[in-house]
Steps between C-alpha positions, in 0.01 A plus 500: 500500500793647301555432137657168422852530377541418124639160431856465381387374166275794439773753587747318286542686162544164340122445554349837590379576144552167319396137514790263499589389150255723313656774288311830518241571244727727293549558132840326539351176647233511233756520224775265626489118475552377859773269582413143630495494866837418657498244797502606862815427698486163684721378780858617545698571186857610452620745238795744467271794481144570637325804356191638666259665258433412130506855360758678295759501779463137579467364155778699359717390782403129437558535125850647538601257773365197323692607190814497718436141604350546854203303621227750561155485658238790492218500742188731491189517715287551186600452142763617266473876434211540743621813660630829356682319232175405324306810578714800429498765234733318276753795464874420459647832574858625457714593793441438870184597690628844573685730263871475442575855607333430834708182534818698433402745776411231748760239435789658313607477142659169501204310663245676293693426177514132588136501556434661171692216333310241707162658403592479124597140547150441667319607184739297275452197730129503459514542135763222468293252716199576275698456183695190610194318634256623229260631772180641317440784738408776241807706580501831325744804519430835646406671821417871537526692812266801496465809720206719595662839495785693350722451809470123487549486124815718533627264771443199269678665210787599726528138618508377148790730428675387818485147409635573143784701640604268785426159355476567119142374527348646181192286492269761652274708274406843634125554471378862496134582561401439132696179482346381833144567400557334167625192662265481803156667439451655846484874566655440853850429376727781392804313381751238597753245365477177303725208556496248217765280672246441784209251421170378618360139500244256625634426860321182567605344171858607572502339853341180354782492244754549762365211693511268201860604429591430860342162496671414169828594661437256789313709766226331707194706584279423791161692513248514781796477745485789731828566700430540876850505642868527406757330722852623413800274544782318336210344317205743456157362568206654307186376670172505318151391599540186284861412520860620560796577283862481630749694296835671513348832376164672539373776297199724593316651202174579682479886455162630631388146595775437751280552802679414830732229358803730542453795727839661411378528133141597608637797693636640170247402250136605518215343310265718311219433262471640146213448248443471128185503273452394144243653284296320235674487155511851361540421131573812302442707807841378634673743262337783701685391808851398376617531139803275557513157669700619794448511877468816715575595858452845639670709760240474780634354821210245487580437140255442226625244246331372188530334155281336244462131497541273195123500456482887529381534865633776717688343793509774759665477841463748776407536864643338812390388851699389797278254667473118483186527297439631151226778467149378458492630138834492325330626190391823672842544651672495165227650288541840673868554390426344161223744428714791621750406228251381237162654552403398149468141637210570741266270299740213479429173669755352742543138450776416749621649832759342725744577765831382631749548785846624443790590732639853550796629694546855653767571243292356205799272418504122536628345818781245428631329813680201643316388812778241550779380283263265335159665517445782256204727447400758233174692513350853515511573126256787545322472183815438280504127544458349145863575405656540848351189648590284197861638509512444874464120425805522274700695771400254768605208301844663418559565880418146593743397232765721640465821290384743759559848334155563356318378815724699726464828304120469539526393858709807569181723478425612854140397546352638806235333722147641497449701819271357764586140465261233384213644710497857387691520169185447293309800658808721450529389139128580432554852640811560287329360190192712560711809508665403169151431346391839613802662339409305180150640521609857565777488229776606737 
C-alpha cells in the first residue's frame, strides 16, 4: 500500500510545530507574564471590522481603528502573539527591508522617498505606542550591521553616506575594523555601521502590551477561533470553526500562517521557518561578546542576528528551513552559526531553543493588497516585521478611515508571484535559498 496522505491539520503550519494555545518554550515566554485567555467566538456576531490574526499587524490595526471609534473584532486560531510576533529577534530596524538605493533604482525617486518617510514613521509609531501605553518590553537603542570582508564593509559605509546625503540621516556611526571588534568581540567581522535610532526589545512583551492597549480602546479579541472560510459580499462573512463574524471590512494579518485561506496572497507570500537559541546567563562573560547593549545583524543572506538579554544571555538567531516541520534539533541548527561567530562560547549551555514561521516575498518587501474594496491584507514582511507590521496596522486603519496615501504607496510595490504555483513554489524556493546559503559559505 502507498503512504497515507498527511492530514490537513498536520500539514497546516498553525499546528505542524505547535500545540494549540501553548506558547513555545522560548526565553520570551519564560520572561513574559501571559495574558488571561480571551474567549472563543460563539454564534454569529456583527462588527464594523473583523481582523484575522492577533499579531503585530492585526493588533495594531485593531488599536488604531478602535481609537477611531470603529467596533473591532480580532480572531486567532491560537493566542495573542502566538506566531512570529512573539518569537522574532526583537529588532526594530530603520528603513524598509531592502536598501533605499535599491528602492530608488527599482521604483524611482518619488516612490522610494515616500517609502523612506513611511519607514521612519514605522519606528516612531512603535516607540510612541510603547511610550503612550507604558508597555514594559525592555526597549533599548542600537542595531549594528556588520560585514565579513572589506568589500561588504565598504558597501555599508557607502550606504551610510548615501542616507546622510540624500535624506540627511545622520544617525549612523561608521565602524572601522577596530571599532567593530571593540563593540562586538568576534574576529569574523571587519567593520560596519551602528544605528542608535534603531532599537531592540522583548517582542512577546510588546505584543502583549499591544493587545492590552487594543482591548482598553474597545477591541474584542477571540482566541481559539480558527478561520476556515471568507465569504466576500456587501456584508463580509468570516467563518471560524466556532462561530461567524459579519462585518463591513475584513483585514488579513496572518503572514506566514495564512495557509490556503486566501490563494491570491499565498501565491506571493512564502512561509519559511527561522530559529533562535538562548544561552545560559553569561554573567561577566557577556562583555566578551558585546560591550554595548545593542543588537547585531550581519550581511549574510541567511542572516545571523543576536543581542544580549536583560539577564545577560546571548539570544542568537540563525538558520532557516522551508518545510512544514522544524528540524529535529533546533539547538544544533543554530549552534553551528553561533560558534562560527563566537567560538569562545563552545562550553556554554543552551537553555532555550525555539522556531517560528515568517512570510517572505520574492522582492523581500511586504505585500500590501486590496482583495476587494473591503478586504485588505498585509503580509510578507521578510524578517523586517516588528516595525513594518505594526506600522501596517496604522496604514490599514487610515485607509479604512478614508486616508489611502500610505497604504497605496506600499501597495504600489510590484510583488511577483513565486514561480511554479502552490505545488512547486516551495521546491524552487529551497533551490534558490540553497544557492544563496552556498554563496554565504564561500564568501562570494
